[in-house]
Every structure is written in C-alpha cells, then in structure tokens.
C-alpha positions as CSV (number, residue, x, y, z in Angstrom):
1,X,98.7,112.9,71.2
2,X,99.6,110.3,73.7
3,X,97.4,107.4,74.8
4,X,97.3,108.8,78.4
5,X,96.7,112.4,77.7
6,X,94.8,113.9,80.6
7,X,95.4,111.0,82.9
8,X,97.2,111.0,86.3
9,X,99.2,108.0,87.4
10,X,100.8,107.2,90.7
11,X,103.7,104.6,90.8
12,X,105.2,103.1,93.9
13,X,108.8,101.9,93.9
14,X,109.5,104.4,91.1
15,X,113.2,105.1,91.9
16,X,114.5,102.3,89.6
17,X,113.6,99.2,87.6
18,X,110.0,98.7,86.5
19,X,108.7,101.7,88.4
20,X,111.2,104.1,86.8
21,X,110.6,102.7,83.4
22,X,106.8,103.0,83.8
23,X,107.1,106.6,85.0
24,X,109.1,107.6,82.0
25,X,106.9,105.8,79.5
26,X,103.6,107.0,81.0
27,X,104.8,110.6,81.0
28,X,105.9,110.2,77.3
29,X,102.3,109.1,76.6
30,X,100.9,112.3,78.1
31,X,100.2,111.3,81.7
32,X,101.0,113.3,84.8
33,X,103.0,111.0,87.0
34,X,103.6,110.9,90.7
35,X,106.7,108.9,91.6
36,X,106.7,107.3,95.1
37,X,109.7,105.7,96.8
38,X,111.7,105.9,100.0
39,X,114.8,107.1,97.9
40,X,113.9,110.8,97.7
41,X,117.0,111.8,95.8
42,X,116.6,109.2,93.1
43,X,112.9,110.0,92.5
44,X,113.6,113.7,92.6
45,X,116.2,113.3,89.9
46,X,113.9,111.2,87.7
47,X,111.0,113.6,88.1
48,X,113.3,116.5,87.2
49,X,114.4,114.7,84.0
50,X,110.8,114.0,83.1
51,X,109.8,117.6,83.7
52,X,106.7,119.5,84.9
53,X,104.4,116.5,84.3
54,X,106.2,114.6,87.1
55,X,106.1,114.9,90.9
56,X,108.4,113.1,93.3
57,X,106.7,112.1,96.6
58,X,109.0,110.4,99.2
59,X,106.9,107.6,100.7
60,X,107.3,104.4,102.7
61,X,104.5,102.2,101.5
62,X,104.6,100.2,104.7
63,X,103.0,103.2,106.5
64,X,99.4,103.8,105.6
65,X,99.4,107.5,106.6
66,X,102.3,108.1,104.2
67,X,100.5,106.4,101.3
68,X,97.3,108.3,102.1
69,X,99.2,111.6,102.2
70,X,100.9,110.7,98.8
71,X,97.5,110.1,97.2
72,X,96.2,113.5,98.6
73,X,99.4,115.2,97.3
74,X,98.9,113.7,93.9
75,X,95.3,114.8,93.7
76,X,96.2,118.3,94.9
77,X,99.0,118.6,92.3
78,X,97.3,117.2,89.3
79,X,93.5,117.2,90.0
80,X,92.9,113.5,90.4
81,X,94.1,109.9,90.1
82,X,93.4,107.6,87.3
83,X,96.1,104.9,87.5
84,X,97.8,103.3,90.5
85,X,100.7,101.0,89.9
86,X,101.5,99.0,93.0
87,X,105.1,98.2,92.1
88,X,107.1,98.6,95.3
89,X,108.5,95.4,96.6
90,X,111.6,93.8,98.3
91,X,113.0,90.3,98.5
92,X,115.8,90.7,101.1
93,X,116.6,89.0,103.4
94,X,116.5,85.7,101.5
95,X,116.5,83.0,104.2
96,X,115.2,79.6,105.1
97,X,111.9,79.6,106.9
98,X,113.5,78.0,110.0
99,X,116.4,80.4,109.9
100,X,114.5,83.6,109.1
101,X,114.3,86.7,111.4
102,X,110.7,87.3,112.4
103,X,111.0,91.0,112.3
104,X,112.7,91.1,108.9
105,X,110.2,88.5,107.5
106,X,107.3,90.7,108.7
107,X,108.8,93.8,107.2
108,X,108.7,92.2,103.8
109,X,105.0,91.6,104.3
110,X,104.5,95.2,105.4
111,X,106.0,96.4,102.1
112,X,105.0,93.8,99.6
113,X,101.5,93.0,100.8
114,X,100.3,95.6,103.2
115,X,101.8,98.3,101.0
116,X,99.6,97.1,98.1
117,X,96.5,97.1,100.4
118,X,97.4,100.6,101.6
119,X,97.6,101.8,98.0
120,X,94.3,100.3,97.1
121,X,92.6,101.6,100.3
122,X,93.8,105.2,99.8
123,X,93.3,105.3,96.0
124,X,90.0,103.5,95.4
125,X,87.7,106.1,97.1
126,X,89.3,108.8,95.0
127,X,89.0,106.9,91.8
128,X,85.4,105.9,92.5
129,X,84.5,109.6,93.1
130,X,85.9,110.3,89.6
131,X,84.0,107.5,88.0
132,X,86.7,104.8,88.1
133,X,90.4,104.1,87.5
134,X,93.0,101.4,86.9
135,X,94.8,99.6,89.8
136,X,97.7,97.6,88.3
137,X,99.7,95.4,90.7
138,X,103.0,93.6,90.1
139,X,102.5,90.0,90.9
140,X,105.0,87.1,90.4
141,X,105.2,83.4,89.5
142,X,106.2,83.2,93.2
143,X,102.6,83.8,94.0
144,X,101.8,80.3,92.8
145,X,105.0,78.4,93.4
146,X,106.9,77.9,96.6
147,X,110.6,78.6,96.3
148,X,113.4,77.9,98.8
149,X,114.4,80.9,100.8
150,X,111.5,83.0,99.6
151,X,108.7,82.2,102.1
152,X,108.2,85.9,102.8
153,X,108.1,86.9,99.1
154,X,106.0,84.0,97.9
155,X,103.5,84.6,100.7
156,X,103.3,88.3,100.0
157,X,102.8,87.8,96.3
158,X,100.1,85.2,96.8
159,X,98.3,87.7,99.0
160,X,98.7,90.4,96.4
161,X,97.0,88.1,93.8
162,X,94.0,87.7,96.1
163,X,93.9,91.4,96.8
164,X,93.6,92.1,93.1
165,X,90.7,89.7,92.9
166,X,89.0,91.4,95.9
167,X,89.5,94.8,94.4
168,X,87.9,93.6,91.2
169,X,84.9,92.0,93.0
170,X,84.2,95.0,95.1
171,X,85.2,97.8,92.7
172,X,84.3,96.7,89.2
173,X,80.7,98.0,89.3
174,X,82.1,101.4,90.3
175,X,84.6,101.6,87.5
176,X,87.7,100.1,89.1
177,X,89.8,98.1,86.7
178,X,92.0,95.8,88.9
179,X,94.6,93.7,87.0
180,X,97.8,91.9,88.1
181,X,101.0,91.6,86.0
182,X,103.4,88.7,86.5
183,X,106.4,89.9,84.5
184,X,108.7,86.9,84.9
185,X,112.4,87.7,85.8
186,X,113.4,91.2,85.0
187,X,116.9,92.7,84.8
188,X,116.6,94.9,87.9
189,X,118.5,95.3,91.2
190,X,116.3,92.7,92.8
191,X,117.7,90.1,90.4
192,X,121.2,91.1,91.5
193,X,120.2,90.5,95.1
194,X,118.7,87.1,94.2
195,X,121.9,86.2,92.3
196,X,124.0,87.1,95.3
197,X,121.9,84.8,97.6
198,X,122.8,81.7,95.6
199,X,119.5,80.2,96.8
200,X,117.0,78.3,94.6
201,X,117.1,77.9,90.8
202,X,116.3,81.6,90.1
203,X,119.6,82.7,91.5
204,X,121.3,80.5,88.9
205,X,119.9,82.3,85.9
206,X,122.3,84.3,83.7
207,X,121.7,88.0,83.4
208,X,120.8,87.7,79.8
209,X,117.9,85.4,80.8
210,X,116.0,88.3,82.3
211,X,113.8,90.7,80.3
212,X,114.5,94.5,80.3
213,X,112.4,96.7,82.6
214,X,110.8,98.5,79.7
215,X,108.9,95.3,78.7
216,X,106.8,95.3,81.9
217,X,106.4,99.1,81.6
218,X,105.0,98.6,78.1
219,X,102.6,96.0,79.3
220,X,101.4,98.2,82.1
221,X,100.7,100.9,79.6
222,X,98.7,98.4,77.5
223,X,96.8,97.3,80.6
224,X,95.4,100.8,81.0
225,X,93.3,100.3,77.8
226,X,90.1,98.5,77.1
227,X,92.0,95.7,75.2
228,X,93.2,94.3,78.6
229,X,89.6,94.2,80.0
230,X,89.5,90.4,79.5
231,X,92.0,90.1,82.3
232,X,90.1,92.2,84.9
233,X,90.5,90.6,88.3
234,X,93.1,88.3,87.0
235,X,96.8,88.2,86.2
236,X,98.6,88.7,82.9
237,X,101.8,86.7,82.4
238,X,104.5,88.4,80.4
239,X,106.1,85.0,79.9
240,X,103.3,84.4,77.4
241,X,104.6,85.1,73.9
242,X,101.1,86.0,72.7
243,X,101.0,88.8,75.3
244,X,104.5,90.0,74.3
245,X,103.2,90.2,70.7
246,X,100.1,92.1,71.7
247,X,102.0,94.7,73.5
248,X,104.6,95.0,70.7
249,X,107.8,94.0,72.5
250,X,108.4,91.0,70.1
251,X,107.3,90.6,66.5
C-alpha cells in the first residue's frame, strides 16, 4: 500500500521538472493525480504513461476560470481533492527593472503569484468541505533575497510566501495544511533559461550544482504527512541537510 492511497492530488506546471516528478511519485504512492499545464500534449503523454490514476487537464493558471474548472474536473473525475501543489512558475523574461517590459513583467506576476492565489481560492472550499487538505507551494530563496534581473520573480515569490502564511492563518482551524517548499536550484528547464541569461550569480552555477527534480518531489510527498506539521504556515528549505536526511535523499 502506498502512503497516499485514496488521496487525490492536483499539480500545476506538471508537464516537466518538479511537477512531472511529483505527479509520477504521487501516483506510485497510490494517489489519483490531476496534471495541469498549458502544454496539453506533454501532460497527456505523462498521464498516459502513469495510467488510469492520472488525468491531464490543460490549464492556464493565470486565468481563474480555468483553474476553477480544473478543480471541478478533478473532483468530478476522482471524487475530491486532498492535495494541491502550486508548482507552475516562469522566470522569463529576465531583465533589469529599468529595462523591463511592463506587460511581460505583469504576466509573470499573473502566473507565479495570482496563479497560486487562484489555486488556493478554487481548492480551499472543496478541501474544507471534505474536512481539510494540504496546499503545498513552491517558494524560492528569491522570496527573501533580491537578485539582479529577477524583480518580477523575486516579487512574485515573496508574495507566494505571504499567501502561504495567509492560507494557514485562515484555513488551519478547518483542516487546511499550508506549507511552502524552497527547493534551492533544481536541474530543470528554468535553470537552462537562467544560464542563458548570464545575469546574476545563479546563472554562473554549473549544471552539476543543481539538485535533481525528484528531490523536491520526494520532499513534497513527505510534506503531505503529519511529520511536516511543524512547518505549517512556514517554508521548508531543501538546502537544509537535516531536511534532506529526513526525506531520505541523502544518508
């Protein structure tokens, strides 16, 4: 039996990277998984590989009605929603604050920050009606440290950290478990985009400096259990070796 038998999880940004790794891992642990992304072909292929326990739902998280419709589709297909992983995020275009395009800057906020709010807004009533659920959000060290060229990303992640605190304050008494995960730098397509920008020290990191996407996925799985309750309303840093040991990715 898996640790998530009988549970239903919805994962945004599930077409690659952390989202894809989490979808595959959660399904292997017995969960029904709904994969959300704009890339319909990619999530359809992943869901097909996972099998009947997976559902691909094309969704642009910057549009509330699409997120709400995705939650409804998830509930209709699998009978409920127990875990929401707010993973969808972008960093392009990397640009100086003075040279940034206002529309492009705002679109990053629409995805990275408003998309997380939309997920919480659509999922929390459903979870509360079922007695509770876990809302897990991908944060970043950029939420707490300004980085050149990343004003949009840093601002969005700072907002996400506060949204997590708000979800905990308002939802904990009704069974909502809201926790953030700051994974550090992960070997995903986003890191290739950062590398190509050549801006700020993160772009200078070697590929081998980044952790594999299955480490954050493993941490997200661990965050669904009571052992992570000490972090409710807060943020877990996967840079912390003690956390890496607790989730079993290092000895």
